C-alpha positions in Angstrom: -0.2 0.1 0.0 3.1 1.8 0.8 4.2 1.9 -2.7 0.8 1.9 -4.4 0.9 5.3 -2.4 3.8 6.6 -3.5 3.1 5.9 -6.8 0.7 8.0 -6.9 2.5 11.0 -5.1 5.1 10.7 -8.0 2.0 10.6 -10.4 0.7 13.6 -8.8 4.0 15.4 -9.2 4.4 15.0 -12.8 0.8 15.8 -14.1 -0.7 18.0 -11.6 0.8 21.1 -13.4 -1.2 20.1 -17.1 -4.1 19.0 -14.7 -4.3 22.5 -13.0 -3.5 24.5 -16.0 -6.1 22.7 -18.2 -9.2 23.4 -15.9 -7.9 26.6 -15.1 -8.1 27.8 -19.0 -11.4 26.0 -18.9 -12.6 27.2 -15.8 -11.2 30.8 -15.3 -10.8 30.0 -11.8 -7.4 28.7 -10.0 -8.6 28.2 -6.4 -11.3 25.7 -8.3 -9.3 24.5 -11.2 -7.2 22.9 -8.3 -10.2 21.7 -6.0 -10.9 20.1 -9.4 -7.5 18.5 -9.7 -7.5 17.4 -6.2 -10.9 15.6 -6.6 -9.2 13.8 -9.0 -6.4 12.7 -7.0 -8.7 11.5 -4.4 -10.4 9.4 -6.9 -7.5 7.8 -7.8 -6.5 6.7 -4.3 -9.7 5.7 -3.8 -9.8 3.4 -7.0 -6.3 2.5 -7.9 -5.6 0.5 -4.7 -8.7 -1.7 -6.1 -8.3 -1.2 -10.0 -4.3 -0.6 -10.1 -2.8 1.9 -11.2 -3.9 2.7 -14.8 -1.1 2.7 -17.9 -1.6 6.2 -18.6 -2.0 7.7 -15.0 -2.3 11.2 -16.5 -5.0 10.5 -18.8 -7.2 8.7 -16.5 -6.7 11.8 -14.2 -7.6 14.8 -16.6 -10.4 12.5 -17.9 -11.5 12.4 -14.1 -10.9 15.8 -13.7 -13.0 16.9 -16.7 -16.0 15.1 -15.5 -16.2 16.7 -12.3 -15.6 20.1 -13.9 -18.8 19.4 -16.4 -21.0 18.1 -13.4 -20.1 21.0 -12.0 -20.3 23.6 -15.3 -23.9 22.0 -15.8 -24.9 21.9 -11.9 -23.6 25.8 -12.2 -25.4 26.3 -15.9 -28.7 25.1 -13.8 -28.6 27.6 -11.0 -27.8 30.2 -13.4 -30.7 29.4 -15.4 -32.5 29.6 -12.5 -31.6 32.6 -11.6 -32.1 34.5 -15.2 -36.0 32.9 -15.1 -35.9 34.7 -11.4 -34.8 37.6 -12.4 -37.0 37.8 -15.7 -39.9 37.6 -13.3 -38.9 40.3 -10.7 -37.9 42.4 -13.9 -34.4 42.1 -14.2 -32.1 40.1 -16.7 -29.2 38.5 -14.8 -27.3 37.3 -18.2 -24.9 34.6 -16.9 -22.5 33.4 -19.7 -20.5 30.6 -18.5 -17.2 29.7 -20.8 -17.7 26.6 -23.7 -16.3 23.6 -22.4 -15.9 21.8 -25.2 -14.3 24.3 -27.1 -11.8 24.1 -24.1 -11.2 20.6 -24.5 -9.0 21.4 -27.7 -6.6 23.8 -26.4 -2.9 22.6 -26.4 -1.7 21.4 -23.6 1.3 22.9 -23.8 -0.1 26.2 -24.6 -2.2 25.8 -21.0 0.8 25.2 -19.5 2.6 28.1 -20.6 -0.5 30.6 -19.8 -0.4 28.5 -16.1 3.2 29.9 -15.7 2.8 33.5 -16.7 -0.3 33.6 -14.1 1.0 32.5 -11.5 4.4 34.4 -12.3 2.8 37.8 -12.6 3.6 40.9 -12.0 1.0 41.9 -9.4 2.1 39.3 -7.0 5.5 39.7 -4.8 8.7 38.3 -5.4 7.5 35.4 -2.5 3.9 35.0 -3.5 5.0 34.6 -7.1 7.8 31.7 -5.7 5.3 30.1 -3.1 2.1 29.7 -5.7 4.8 28.4 -8.4 5.9 25.7 -6.3 2.5 24.8 -5.5 0.8 25.0 -9.0 3.8 24.6 -11.2 5.6 22.3 -9.2 2.9 20.2 -7.1 4.5 20.5 -3.9 2.2 20.5 -1.1 2.1 23.6 1.2 4.3 21.7 3.9 6.7 21.4 1.7 7.3 24.5 0.6 7.1 26.1 4.2 9.7 23.6 5.6 12.2 24.5 2.4 11.7 28.1 3.2 11.6 27.8 6.9 8.6 29.2 8.0 5.5 27.9 9.4 3.1 25.6 7.5 0.3 27.8 8.4 2.2 31.2 7.4 3.0 29.6 3.8 -0.9 28.7 3.3 -1.8 32.3 4.1 0.9 33.2 1.4 -0.7 31.2 -1.0 -4.2 31.7 -0.2 -3.5 35.7 -0.4 -1.5 35.0 -4.0 -4.5 33.1 -5.5 -6.8 36.0 -3.9 -4.6 38.7 -5.4 -5.1 36.8 -9.3 -8.7 36.7 -9.2 -8.9 40.4 -7.3 -6.8 41.9 -10.4 -8.7 39.7 -12.9 -5.6 38.2 -14.3 -6.2 36.2 -17.8 -4.6 32.7 -17.8 -3.3 33.1 -21.4 -0.1 33.5 -22.6 1.0 37.7 -23.4 1.2 38.6 -27.0 3.5 40.8 -28.7 5.6 43.9 -26.7 3.6 42.2 -23.2 6.0 39.2 -23.8 9.5 39.9 -23.2 8.6 41.7 -19.6 6.1 38.7 -18.6 8.7 36.5 -19.5 11.4 38.0 -17.5 9.3 37.3 -14.6 8.8 34.0 -14.7 12.1 33.5 -15.5 13.2 35.6 -12.1 10.7 33.7 -10.5 12.2 30.1 -11.7 15.8 31.6 -10.7 15.0 33.1 -7.0 14.0 29.4 -6.4 17.3 28.3 -7.7 18.9 30.2 -6.1 17.6 29.4 -2.2 18.1 26.0 -3.0 22.0 26.7 -4.2 23.0 29.1 -1.4 20.3 28.9 1.2 19.5 32.6 2.8 18.8 31.0 6.2 18.5 28.4 8.3 21.5 25.6 9.3 22.2 23.9 6.1 24.3 25.6 3.0 22.1 23.5 -0.4 18.8 23.2 -0.5 18.8 20.0 -3.1 15.0 20.0 -3.8 14.6 23.6 -4.5 17.5 23.4 -6.6 15.8 19.9 -8.3 13.1 21.9 -8.9 13.7 24.8 -10.5 15.8 22.5 -13.3 12.6 20.7 -13.9 11.1 24.1 -14.3 13.6 25.0 -16.4 13.3 22.3 -18.8 9.9 22.5 -19.0 9.7 26.0 -20.0 12.5 25.7 -22.1 10.4 23.0 -24.3 7.7 25.5 -24.1 9.7 28.4 -25.4 12.5 27.2 -27.3 13.0 30.4 -29.5 13.8 32.8 -26.7 17.7 33.1 -26.2 17.1 33.8 -22.4 15.0 30.6 -21.7 17.8 28.8 -23.0 20.1 31.4 -20.9 18.6 30.6 -17.8 18.3 26.7 -17.9 22.2 26.8 -19.0 22.8 28.7 -15.9 21.3 26.6 -13.5 22.7 23.2 -15.0 26.2 24.8 -14.8 25.8 25.7 -11.2 24.1 22.9 -10.3 26.9 20.8 -11.6 29.1 22.2 -8.9 26.3 21.1 -6.0 28.4 17.7 -4.7 31.7 19.4 -4.5 30.3 22.7 -2.5 30.0 21.3 0.9 32.5 18.8 2.7 32.5 15.6 5.0 31.2 17.6 7.5 29.2 19.5 5.7 30.9 23.1 5.5 30.9 24.9 2.9 33.8 24.7 0.5 34.5 27.7 -1.9 35.0 27.6 -5.3 38.5 27.4 -5.9 38.9 24.7 -3.7 36.9 22.6 -4.8 37.5 19.2 -6.1 36.2 19.6 -9.3 36.4 16.1 -10.0 33.4 15.6 -8.2 31.2 18.3 -10.2 28.7 16.7 -12.5 29.7 16.2 -16.1 26.6 15.3 -17.2 25.0 18.9 -16.0 28.2 20.3 -17.3 27.0 19.1 -21.0 23.4 20.2 -20.6 24.4 23.5 -19.5 27.2 23.8 -22.6 24.6 22.6 -25.1 22.1 25.1 -23.4 24.3 27.6 -23.9 24.8 27.1 -27.3 21.3 27.1 -27.7 20.8 30.8 -26.0 23.4 32.1 -28.5 22.1 30.4 -31.4 18.9 32.0 -30.7 19.9 35.2 -30.4 21.7 35.1 -33.3 18.8 34.6 -35.1 16.1 37.6 -33.2 14.5 39.4 -35.7 14.8 42.2 -36.9 17.9 41.9 -36.2 20.4 39.7 -34.0 20.2 40.1 -30.3 23.0 40.7 -27.7 23.3 37.9 -25.3 20.5 38.5 -21.8 22.1 38.2 -18.4 21.2 34.7 -17.6 23.0 33.6 -20.9 25.6 35.8 -20.1 25.8 34.3 -16.5 26.1 31.3 -17.9 28.9 32.1 -20.2 31.0 33.1 -16.9 29.8 29.6 -15.5 30.7 27.7 -18.4 34.5 29.6 -18.1 34.5 27.8 -14.5 33.5 24.5 -15.9 35.9 24.8 -18.6 38.9 24.9 -16.5 40.3 21.8 -15.0 41.7 23.5 -12.3 41.3 26.5 -10.5 44.8 28.1 -12.0 43.1 27.4 -15.7 40.5 29.8 -15.5 40.1 32.6 -17.8 39.6 35.4 -15.2 40.6 38.1 -17.9 37.3 36.6 -20.0 34.8 36.5 -16.9 35.8 39.9 -15.9 35.2 41.3 -19.6 31.9 39.2 -19.3 31.1 40.6 -15.8 31.6 44.2 -17.8 28.7 43.0 -20.7 26.9 41.9 -17.7 26.8 45.5 -15.9 26.1 46.7 -19.5 22.4 45.0 -19.6 21.7 44.1 -15.8 23.9 46.8 -14.1 23.1 46.2 -10.2 25.7 46.1 -7.4 26.0 43.0 -7.0 26.7 42.1 -10.9 29.9 44.7 -9.8 30.9 43.4 -6.4 31.0 39.8 -8.6 33.1 41.4 -11.5 35.8 42.7 -8.5 36.3 39.5 -7.7 37.1 38.9 -11.6 39.5 41.5 -12.0 41.3 41.4 -8.6 41.9 37.9 -10.0 42.6 38.8 -13.3 44.6 42.2 -12.9 45.9 42.2 -9.5 44.0 42.1 -5.8 44.6 46.5 -5.6 42.7 46.8 -8.3 40.0 44.7 -7.2 40.0 46.5 -3.7 40.1 49.8 -5.4 36.4 48.8 -7.2 35.0 47.5 -4.0 36.1 50.6 -1.6 34.1 52.4 -4.5 31.0 50.0 -3.3 31.9 50.4 0.2 31.0 54.1 0.1 28.0 54.0 -2.0 26.7 52.0 0.6 24.1 49.9 -1.8 25.2 47.0 -0.3 24.4 47.9 3.3 24.0 44.3 5.0 25.1 42.2 2.4 27.4 40.0 4.0 29.3 39.2 0.7 30.7 42.8 0.2 33.2 42.5 3.6 33.5 38.6 2.5 35.0 39.6 -0.7 36.7 42.8 0.9 38.4 40.5 3.4 39.5 38.2 0.7 41.3 40.8 -1.0 42.8 42.6 1.7 44.0 38.9 2.9 45.9 38.3 -0.7 47.1 42.0 0.0 48.8 40.8 3.0 46.3 42.9 5.3 45.5 40.3 7.5 44.5 42.4 10.8 41.6 44.4 8.1 40.5 41.3 6.6 39.7 39.7 10.1 37.4 42.7 10.7 35.9 42.3 7.5 35.2 38.9 7.6 34.2 39.2 11.5 31.7 41.8 9.8 30.4 39.7 7.2 29.9 36.8 9.9 27.7 38.8 11.7 25.6 39.9 8.8 25.4 36.4 7.5 21.7 34.5 8.2 23.3 31.2 7.3 24.5 28.9 9.8 27.4 27.2 7.5 28.3 30.2 6.0 28.4 32.2 9.1 30.9 29.6 10.9 33.2 29.6 7.9 33.5 33.3 7.9 34.4 33.3 11.6 36.7 30.3 11.2 38.2 32.5 8.4 38.5 35.6 10.6 40.7 33.7 13.0 42.6 32.2 10.4 43.8 35.8 9.5 45.2 36.4 12.8 46.8 33.0 13.3 50.9 33.6 13.2 52.2 33.7 9.6 48.7 33.7 8.2 
């Protein structure tokens, strides 16, 4: 029985997004679509132990959910007709228009999945709400799983998801793929949400684990789905490439006692070569899509440029082989298309490695002065690293200690404290 339940849960994780996407397109209501999908899941839990898992479980769930939707809409239509009759008798027509269910059945499921992705990642929602709703609706994760991943109470996450659905309903967000000039901006919102999920998994912002692999895996899955749906867009391939390449390092990012291992200290033989190959292939597609863009070839976008940077690391068999000059040039390009203090901080590291630590320190001191990254623990951490390499150990120790005070993640904080102590050792 436990094995059957695991099978049903696996089927649900795979099929639920397509199921909800189709139903949302039909009933024009995300909450109702989820209810109907859950009804189909309950039916499976009741039926499959007796009849066995169907050969096409996704099709079984879809057919069951469609039947529930038809029953619901017929019932609502009968109610609407009765209200219409009552309204006429009272001298006021209530005219209730129901969607044409038969016409909706013919819609392409890929288009429906895409429409759902654009809906749950709509800019009307906050980043937190978009992330939670994406994991719930597109990822098929339970509210409890999402709450545990983000280290909040399940009731808090449930309220966040409910408010997100209410906001979509109040804003009358349509379940359709945006067209024309609206598409690029809306697509960037979808890509941003997926990358936010990946980043929280790759470098957890808080808690006692450096990595949350389940979030990385879910972001990779969503990125691959989106790549299949919107393969003509360079940045879709760029994001997929970036996540594949970064995920390839996960096995080497922690040591035997779960301590963080810095990029230049990682055992590169532990990097996942399959993910590297997938990342390089996706990056090639991003470059090809940009070259074929109309009306004229487009420059690579921010995700593809970051993927190019990750590819520089992936191609270096040893840390000493890294082409830091190319990485610095790529960060220059990235700062042109997506300027931000964080990009400038990352450029500082590359400049320091390529052209000398003092050159990097000169840039980072400007970042300290403008105050844009106040409270961002990677700023004093990076400055401490440059100071240490310049032989200014006492100043470096103070920067690492300051970074540790700001860090919210336990393993990251512990590593920064160790680095601060190491700076003060004789001969450091």
